[in-house]
C-alpha positions as CSV (number, residue, x, y, z in Angstrom):
1,M,76.5,21.4,-12.7
2,L,73.6,23.0,-11.0
3,H,70.1,21.4,-11.2
4,A,66.7,21.8,-9.7
5,H,65.9,19.9,-6.6
6,P,62.3,18.6,-7.1
7,T,61.9,16.8,-3.8
8,L,58.2,16.3,-4.3
9,N,58.7,14.5,-7.6
10,R,61.4,12.0,-6.8
11,C,59.3,9.1,-8.2
12,P,56.6,9.3,-10.9
13,N,54.4,6.8,-8.9
14,S,54.9,8.2,-5.4
15,D,55.5,11.7,-4.0
16,S,57.0,10.1,-0.8
17,Y,58.9,7.3,-2.5
18,A,62.1,8.0,-0.5
19,L,60.2,7.8,2.7
20,E,58.4,4.6,1.9
21,R,61.6,3.1,0.5
22,N,63.4,3.5,3.8
23,R,60.4,3.1,6.2
24,S,61.5,-0.4,7.3
25,L,65.0,0.8,8.0
26,I,64.2,4.0,9.9
27,S,60.7,4.1,11.3
28,G,60.9,1.1,13.7
29,R,64.1,2.5,15.3
30,Y,63.1,6.1,15.5
31,G,59.4,5.4,16.4
32,S,60.5,3.5,19.5
33,E,63.4,5.9,20.2
34,M,61.1,8.9,20.4
35,L,58.9,7.0,22.9
36,I,61.9,6.1,24.9
37,R,63.2,9.6,24.7
38,R,59.9,11.0,26.1
39,A,59.8,8.5,28.9
40,T,63.5,9.1,29.8
41,R,62.9,12.8,29.9
42,V,59.9,12.5,32.2
43,I,62.1,10.5,34.6
44,A,65.0,13.0,34.3
45,V,62.7,15.9,35.0
46,L,61.3,14.2,38.1
47,T,64.8,13.5,39.3
48,A,65.8,17.1,38.7
49,A,62.8,18.3,40.6
50,M,63.8,16.2,43.6
51,A,67.4,17.4,43.4
52,L,66.2,21.0,43.2
53,A,64.1,20.6,46.3
54,A,67.2,19.4,48.2
55,A,69.5,22.0,46.7
56,C,70.9,24.5,49.2
57,A,72.4,27.1,46.8
58,P,71.2,30.6,47.6
59,G,68.7,32.3,45.3
60,P,70.1,34.7,42.8
61,N,69.8,38.5,43.0
62,I,67.7,39.7,40.1
63,A,68.3,42.9,38.2
64,E,65.3,45.0,37.1
65,P,63.4,42.9,34.5
66,T,62.5,44.3,31.1
67,E,59.0,43.8,29.7
68,P,59.5,42.4,26.2
69,T,56.5,41.5,24.1
70,T,56.2,37.7,24.3
71,S,53.8,34.8,24.2
72,T,53.5,31.5,26.0
73,T,54.2,28.4,24.0
74,T,55.1,25.0,25.3
75,S,58.2,23.6,23.7
76,W,60.9,20.9,24.0
77,A,64.6,20.7,23.9
78,P,66.8,17.6,23.2
79,N,68.0,15.3,25.9
80,T,71.7,14.3,25.8
81,A,71.0,11.5,28.3
82,T,69.4,9.4,25.5
83,T,72.4,9.8,23.2
84,T,74.6,7.5,25.3
85,L,74.4,4.7,22.8
86,P,76.9,2.0,21.9
87,P,78.9,3.0,18.8
88,G,76.9,2.4,15.7
89,L,73.4,2.8,17.1
90,D,73.6,6.5,16.4
91,R,75.1,5.7,13.0
92,L,72.7,3.5,11.0
93,P,74.3,1.7,8.1
94,P,74.7,4.0,5.1
95,T,71.5,4.3,3.1
96,M,72.2,2.4,-0.1
97,G,70.6,2.7,-3.4
98,G,71.3,3.9,-6.9
99,D,74.6,4.2,-8.7
100,P,77.4,6.5,-7.6
101,I,77.0,10.1,-8.8
102,D,78.5,10.7,-12.2
103,P,81.6,12.9,-11.6
104,E,80.4,15.1,-14.4
105,N,77.3,15.9,-12.4
106,L,79.2,16.8,-9.2
107,S,79.6,20.4,-8.4
108,S,83.1,21.7,-7.5
109,T,83.3,22.9,-4.0
110,D,84.3,26.4,-3.0
111,G,86.0,25.4,0.3
112,R,86.2,22.1,2.1
113,I,83.2,19.9,3.1
114,A,83.7,16.9,5.4
115,T,81.3,14.0,4.7
116,H,80.8,10.4,5.7
117,R,78.8,7.5,4.4
118,G,80.5,4.4,5.8
119,T,83.8,6.1,5.0
120,A,84.9,9.7,5.7
121,Q,86.2,12.1,3.1
122,I,86.8,15.8,2.3
123,R,85.4,17.3,-0.8
124,T,87.3,20.4,-2.1
125,G,87.2,21.9,-5.5
126,D,86.9,18.9,-7.9
127,E,88.8,16.6,-5.5
128,T,87.7,13.9,-3.2
129,L,90.2,13.3,-0.4
130,P,89.6,10.0,1.4
131,L,90.3,10.0,5.2
132,T,92.1,7.1,6.8
133,T,89.9,6.3,9.8
134,G,88.8,3.2,11.6
135,D,85.4,1.6,11.0
136,I,82.1,3.5,11.2
137,P,83.5,7.0,11.2
138,S,81.3,9.6,12.9
139,Q,81.2,13.2,14.2
140,P,83.5,14.8,11.6
141,T,84.0,18.2,13.3
142,W,86.2,21.1,12.0
143,S,88.2,23.3,14.3
144,R,87.0,26.8,14.3
145,A,89.8,28.0,12.1
146,G,89.3,25.1,9.7
147,E,92.8,23.9,10.2
148,R,92.0,20.4,11.6
149,L,89.2,17.9,11.5
150,A,88.4,15.4,14.3
151,V,86.6,12.1,13.6
152,V,85.7,9.3,16.0
153,S,85.7,5.7,14.7
154,L,86.3,2.1,15.7
155,Q,89.4,-0.1,15.5
156,G,88.1,-3.5,16.1
157,R,86.2,-3.2,19.3
158,E,88.2,-0.2,20.5
159,V,87.2,3.5,20.0
160,Q,89.7,5.9,18.5
161,V,89.9,9.6,17.6
162,D,91.6,10.6,14.4
163,V,92.7,14.1,13.7
164,F,93.5,15.3,10.1
165,D,94.8,18.5,8.6
166,S,92.7,20.5,6.1
167,G,94.2,18.5,3.3
168,G,93.1,15.2,4.6
169,Q,96.5,14.1,6.0
170,L,96.3,12.1,9.2
171,I,98.0,14.0,12.1
172,Q,97.4,11.5,14.9
173,T,95.3,8.5,15.9
174,N,94.5,8.1,19.6
175,P,92.7,5.6,21.7
176,A,89.5,6.9,23.3
177,P,87.9,5.9,26.7
178,R,84.4,6.0,25.3
179,P,82.4,6.2,22.0
180,Y,82.0,10.0,21.7
181,F,78.8,11.4,20.2
182,F,79.8,15.1,20.3
183,F,82.9,17.1,19.6
184,S,83.4,20.9,19.9
185,W,86.7,22.7,19.4
186,S,87.7,25.6,21.6
187,Y,88.0,28.9,19.8
188,D,91.8,28.9,20.0
189,G,92.0,25.3,18.6
190,T,94.0,23.9,21.6
191,R,91.2,21.7,23.0
192,I,88.3,19.5,22.0
193,A,85.3,19.0,24.3
194,A,84.1,15.4,23.8
195,L,80.9,14.0,25.2
196,G,80.2,10.3,25.5
197,P,78.4,7.8,27.8
198,G,79.4,7.6,31.4
199,A,78.3,6.2,34.7
200,D,75.8,9.0,35.4
201,G,74.6,9.3,31.8
202,T,77.0,11.7,30.0
203,T,80.7,12.4,30.6
204,L,82.8,15.3,29.4
205,D,86.4,14.6,28.4
206,L,88.9,17.2,27.2
207,L,91.2,16.3,24.3
208,D,94.2,18.2,23.0
209,S,94.5,19.5,19.4
210,N,95.8,16.1,18.2
211,G,92.8,14.3,19.7
212,A,94.7,12.8,22.6
213,L,93.0,12.6,26.1
214,L,94.0,15.6,28.1
215,H,91.5,15.5,31.1
216,E,89.1,12.6,31.6
217,S,85.6,12.8,33.2
218,V,85.8,16.6,33.8
219,A,82.1,16.6,34.4
220,E,79.3,14.0,34.6
221,A,75.5,14.3,34.5
222,G,72.4,12.7,33.1
223,S,72.0,15.7,30.8
224,L,75.2,17.6,29.9
225,W,75.7,20.5,27.5
226,V,78.8,22.7,26.9
227,A,79.7,26.1,25.5
228,W,83.2,27.5,24.9
229,D,84.3,31.0,25.9
230,P,85.1,32.8,22.6
231,A,88.0,34.6,24.3
232,S,89.7,31.8,26.3
233,P,90.0,27.9,26.5
234,R,87.4,27.6,29.3
235,L,83.8,26.6,29.0
236,V,80.5,26.4,30.8
237,A,78.6,23.1,31.3
238,H,74.9,22.9,32.0
239,A,75.0,19.6,34.0
240,D,71.4,18.6,34.9
241,E,70.1,21.5,36.9
242,R,73.6,22.9,37.8
243,L,75.7,25.4,35.9
244,L,79.5,24.8,35.9
245,R,82.5,26.8,34.8
246,I,85.4,24.7,33.7
247,D,88.7,26.6,33.7
248,P,91.6,25.8,31.3
249,D,93.2,23.5,34.0
250,A,90.0,21.5,34.0
251,I,89.0,22.6,37.5
252,S,85.3,23.1,37.8
253,A,83.5,25.8,39.7
254,D,79.8,25.2,40.6
255,L,77.9,28.4,39.8
256,G,74.7,27.1,41.5
257,S,71.4,25.7,40.5
258,V,69.5,27.0,37.5
259,G,66.4,24.9,38.4
260,L,65.9,23.5,35.0
261,N,67.2,20.6,32.9
262,F,67.8,20.0,29.2
263,F,68.9,23.5,28.2
264,V,72.0,24.6,26.4
265,A,73.7,27.7,27.9
266,K,75.1,29.9,25.1
267,W,78.1,32.1,25.6
268,I,77.6,35.7,24.6
269,P,80.5,36.9,22.5
270,N,82.6,39.9,23.8
271,S,81.3,39.3,27.4
272,N,81.8,37.1,30.5
273,E,78.1,36.1,30.4
274,V,76.1,33.2,29.2
275,L,72.5,33.2,28.0
276,L,70.2,30.6,29.4
277,V,66.9,29.9,31.0
278,V,66.6,29.6,34.8
279,D,63.7,28.8,37.1
280,I,63.1,31.3,39.8
281,E,60.3,30.5,42.2
282,G,58.5,28.4,39.6
283,S,58.9,31.0,36.7
284,P,61.2,30.2,33.8
285,L,63.1,33.4,32.8
286,L,65.5,34.1,30.0
287,V,68.6,35.6,31.7
288,R,72.2,36.8,31.1
289,R,74.4,35.4,33.8
290,S,78.0,36.2,34.6
291,I,80.3,33.1,34.9
292,E,82.9,35.0,37.0
293,G,81.2,34.0,40.3
294,G,78.4,35.6,42.2
295,D,74.7,35.2,41.4
296,T,73.5,38.4,39.9
297,L,71.2,37.9,36.9
298,T,70.0,40.3,34.2
299,T,66.5,39.1,33.1
300,L,65.3,39.4,29.6
301,G,61.7,38.3,30.1
302,D,59.8,35.2,30.8
303,V,59.5,32.0,28.7
304,E,57.0,29.2,28.9
305,G,58.5,25.7,29.0
306,E,61.7,25.0,27.2
307,I,63.3,26.9,24.3
308,R,66.3,26.7,22.0
309,I,68.8,29.5,21.9
310,S,71.1,30.6,19.1
311,V,73.2,33.7,19.9
312,N,74.2,35.9,16.9
313,P,78.0,36.1,16.5
314,D,77.7,39.9,16.9
315,G,76.7,39.3,20.6
316,R,73.8,41.8,20.3
317,T,70.8,39.5,19.6
318,A,69.8,35.9,19.8
319,A,67.2,33.7,18.2
320,L,64.7,31.9,20.5
321,S,63.0,29.0,18.9
322,R,59.9,27.7,20.8
323,E,57.8,24.7,20.1
324,G,54.5,23.4,21.4
325,E,52.1,20.5,20.7
326,P,51.0,19.7,17.1
327,E,48.2,22.0,15.9
328,G,45.0,20.2,16.6
329,G,46.4,18.4,19.6
330,G,47.7,15.4,17.8
331,G,51.0,13.7,17.9
332,G,50.7,11.5,20.9
333,G,50.5,8.2,19.0
334,G,49.4,6.7,15.8
335,E,51.4,5.9,12.7
336,R,54.9,7.3,12.5
337,T,56.8,8.7,9.5
338,A,60.2,7.5,8.5
339,L,61.6,10.3,10.6
340,G,60.1,8.7,13.7
341,L,57.7,11.6,14.1
342,A,54.0,11.0,14.9
343,Q,51.8,11.5,11.9
344,T,48.9,13.9,12.4
345,D,46.3,15.6,10.4
346,E,48.2,18.9,10.9
347,P,51.5,19.5,9.0
348,S,53.3,21.5,11.7
349,R,53.8,22.0,15.4
350,A,52.8,25.2,17.0
351,G,55.8,27.5,17.7
352,D,57.7,30.5,16.5
353,V,61.1,32.1,16.3
354,Q,61.8,35.3,18.0
355,I,64.8,37.6,17.8
356,V,65.6,39.1,21.3
357,D,67.7,42.1,21.9
358,L,70.3,41.1,24.5
359,E,70.4,44.6,26.0
360,S,66.7,45.6,26.2
361,G,65.0,42.2,26.0
362,Q,62.8,43.4,23.2
363,R,61.5,40.5,21.1
364,T,60.4,40.4,17.4
365,T,58.7,37.4,15.9
366,V,60.3,36.6,12.6
367,F,58.9,33.1,11.9
368,N,55.6,31.5,12.8
369,Q,56.5,27.8,12.8
370,A,58.4,25.5,15.1
371,I,61.9,24.7,13.8
372,G,64.5,22.1,14.5
373,W,67.8,23.7,13.3
374,A,68.8,27.4,14.0
375,E,72.4,28.3,12.9
376,W,73.7,31.8,12.3
377,N,76.4,32.3,9.6
378,A,79.7,33.6,10.9
379,Q,78.8,37.1,9.7
380,G,75.6,37.2,11.7
381,T,73.7,38.2,8.6
382,R,71.6,35.0,8.1
383,L,69.9,32.5,10.3
384,L,69.4,29.0,8.8
385,M,66.3,27.2,10.0
386,S,64.7,23.8,9.3
387,T,61.0,22.7,9.6
388,T,59.5,19.3,9.2
389,D,56.1,18.4,7.9
390,L,54.6,15.9,10.4
391,V,52.3,14.4,7.8
392,T,54.8,13.7,5.0
393,G,58.0,13.7,7.0
394,E,59.5,16.1,4.5
395,S,61.6,19.0,5.8
396,A,62.5,22.4,4.4
397,W,65.4,24.9,4.9
398,W,64.5,28.5,5.6
399,I,66.6,31.6,6.0
400,Y,65.9,34.7,8.1
401,E,67.9,37.9,7.2
402,P,67.9,40.6,9.9
403,D,66.4,43.9,8.7
404,D,64.1,46.6,9.7
405,S,61.1,44.4,8.6
406,D,60.0,41.1,9.9
407,L,58.5,38.2,8.0
408,A,59.4,39.8,4.6
409,N,63.0,38.7,5.2
410,T,62.2,35.0,5.9
411,F,62.1,32.7,2.9
412,Q,62.2,29.0,2.0
413,V,65.3,27.9,0.2
414,T,64.6,24.2,-0.6
415,T,63.0,21.0,0.6
416,F,64.8,17.8,1.7
417,I,64.4,14.6,3.6
418,A,66.8,14.2,6.5
419,T,69.0,11.2,6.2
420,P,68.9,8.7,9.2
421,T,72.3,9.8,10.5
422,F,71.6,13.5,10.2
423,F,68.2,13.3,11.8
424,G,69.1,10.8,14.6
425,S,72.5,12.1,15.5
426,Y,72.3,15.8,14.8
427,L,68.9,17.4,14.1
428,Q,67.4,16.0,17.3
429,F,70.2,17.6,19.3
430,S,70.7,20.7,17.2
431,D,70.9,22.9,20.3
432,Q,74.1,21.2,21.2
433,F,75.6,20.7,17.7
434,I,75.2,24.3,16.6
435,E,77.7,25.2,19.4
436,T,80.4,24.3,16.8
437,P,80.5,25.4,13.1
438,R,78.5,23.1,10.9
439,L,76.5,23.9,7.8
440,W,77.3,27.4,6.6
441,S,80.1,28.1,4.1
442,P,82.9,30.5,5.3
443,T,81.4,33.3,3.2
444,G,78.0,32.8,4.7
445,D,76.1,32.8,1.4
446,T,75.8,29.0,0.9
447,F,75.2,26.1,3.1
448,V,75.6,22.3,2.9
449,F,73.1,19.6,3.9
450,S,72.3,15.9,3.3
451,D,69.2,14.7,1.5
452,L,67.6,11.2,1.3
453,T,66.7,10.7,-2.4
454,V,65.5,7.9,-4.6
455,D,69.1,7.2,-5.4
456,G,70.3,7.2,-1.7
457,A,71.9,9.7,0.6
458,V,73.4,12.8,-1.2
459,V,75.3,15.8,0.2
460,R,74.2,19.0,-1.5
461,T,74.9,22.7,-1.3
462,A,72.3,25.5,-1.7
463,P,72.8,29.3,-2.1
464,A,71.0,31.5,0.4
465,V,68.2,32.6,-2.0
466,A,64.5,31.7,-2.2
467,D,63.6,28.6,-4.2
468,A,67.3,27.8,-4.8
469,E,68.8,25.3,-7.2
470,T,71.0,22.8,-5.3
471,A,74.2,21.2,-6.3
472,D,75.4,17.7,-5.5
473,V,78.9,17.4,-4.1
474,S,79.1,13.7,-3.0
475,R,77.3,10.7,-1.6
476,G,77.0,11.0,2.1
477,E,74.9,10.7,5.2
478,V,76.1,14.1,6.6
479,G,78.2,17.0,5.4
480,F,79.8,19.8,7.3
481,W,81.5,22.9,5.8
482,S,84.9,24.0,7.1
483,P,84.7,27.5,8.6
484,A,87.8,28.5,6.6
485,P,88.3,28.5,2.8
């Protein structure tokens, strides 16, 4: 049954009831975590600067730059170094409250959605398929063909990786050397990139398709991001200020310094190039860079500060999301919302979303707010974006549909309040998590999300239309849609 989603009217006595109700649970942790995150990042940037000064890699050759229309906006990107937490800290206890959803009020699911809320399950059609995992399941991640689902959990004090088939049947349980906080399957489904805490901050392990350890500690860095080659089981890793190519046999090739930290390199489909930001003589530039060796770059214009990149599956364009300080200059302190964001008198941070042509470098602004999530559907016809109101803590989902016009094709779908797990473990690190399929349905016309309501955490779906009516599919802190029906 479909129903309206009146987020602003969850309680007759308070428009922000869900926020207030969970403030004691969330705000203390996330308020301090954001401060720690900022301090950690300053230290890491200083460390990267000293490392860069000592680096001896030759400077890259630069192709003729284009002159796209752009603006300068300071922004931020997530820091994987702060995600190296003991198991459980990035998974708060399930948000309790309210009775279970009446089965008659649950929408049937066209496809398969993996959820977790203390236990993991798959929702498909009218069925709920419980998954046999250890305690505190986390990171449910579908393979790119939707044939398998990997989950990390605890068995006593030991970490394990469980892999299931699409019907919820356990394929294999494996001991893990560390509590992973990120999974990403290779495009051919033969390997899983798994990031977890290591001696230098973050460690990359490679697992096989059953979740068993294949190669341990392939790369280590304070800040580590990965991106799979769509055409082969190899990947690139942005390890601190270095760019690495990791071949199928797990042998790494150092492609040199990029001079910047906390960026996710994105592989451009149908090419041997990645899209990333590099610092050349103090100027951050958006570039396409070959991973076959050599150091020739094709520049696509300058950028100010750090940005997030989401490459369209068609390989022709990419979305650049940029973020600056809160409007009015606030946000450095004061009271924090339940999302751990500083409350200000201004509802939004300065920023925008630009679509860049990967051949010409031409940019078109399609959204005039800073965003947190930017995920293309598999068809490359829609870009899902999230915004958060810094005053109320409420978030909203937006969609941009490429066309000949600009802002006319960007619309708000629905509002929501991010659950603690989705916000703390995914939304803050969206640059990394969007590397693997997440929220869009296989058909690309519906998406799934989790919402913190008066009655607790609920997984919902929404069609890709303005002011959409949402449908409840289960209780859950997070929900991810299988990329296959």
